[in-house]
C-alpha positions, 0 to 999 in steps of 0.5 A: 500500500502506498501512502500519499506524499505531500506536495508543496507550492511556493506561496510567498516570502515574508520578511520582518524587521524586529525591534528590541527584545524585552525579556522576562528571565527567569520566569516562574516556570524556569524558562525565559520569555520575551516580547519582540515587537516588529517594526516593518516588513514585506510580503511577496509571492506569485499571488500576493504583494504588500507590507507587514503593517508597521507596529501591528504585532510582535513575536512572543518567544519562549526559550525552553529549558532545553534551549529550543525557542518556541515562538508565537508571532502575530501581526498583520499584512496589508496588500498592495490593493489594501486588503488587511490579513491577520497572521499567527505564526507558530514554530521552533528554532534550535541549533548548536549553542554557539549558533544560537548565541550568535543569532541572539546577538543578531550576527549572521550565521551560516545557512543550514546551521540551525533549524527554524520552521513555522506553521502559520494561520491566516485570516484573510477577507473573502475574495482575492485572498481567500485561498489563505483561509483554505490551505495548510502552509509551512514556513522555512525560515531564515534568521537575519540580523534585522529579523526573519525571512520566512518562505511559505509553502502551500501544502497541496 
């Protein structure tokens, strides 16, 4: 018996620039939590183009005791034709301690030296962007000195 294999189709790249992190450490749970507010960004794909609305959200990373960053980012997009789209992005980032420390200092690190994946959920208005409400997406992320660049793929 064969199992169905998922197929992926590139949907968009979202680039976000992040402000200063505000840390709660340690928390009562023996871990660390932060609020990292976004400053701005862009979204670009075959069927969507626009900006990340400046100041529309933040990332709330939880640094677990095992060093894995469990992130929960929420912010809004505005397309070139003025549609507003809400995005919640959950995922994980982890890697060797020296790579994680370099990223925390906002230094560039080699591609493939860490794991950073996302599972977004969109809330888009009906019409041109309603496809965002109907598919599961996965994101392959890159940590940049200024923030994150996440390449999203529609699971077909």
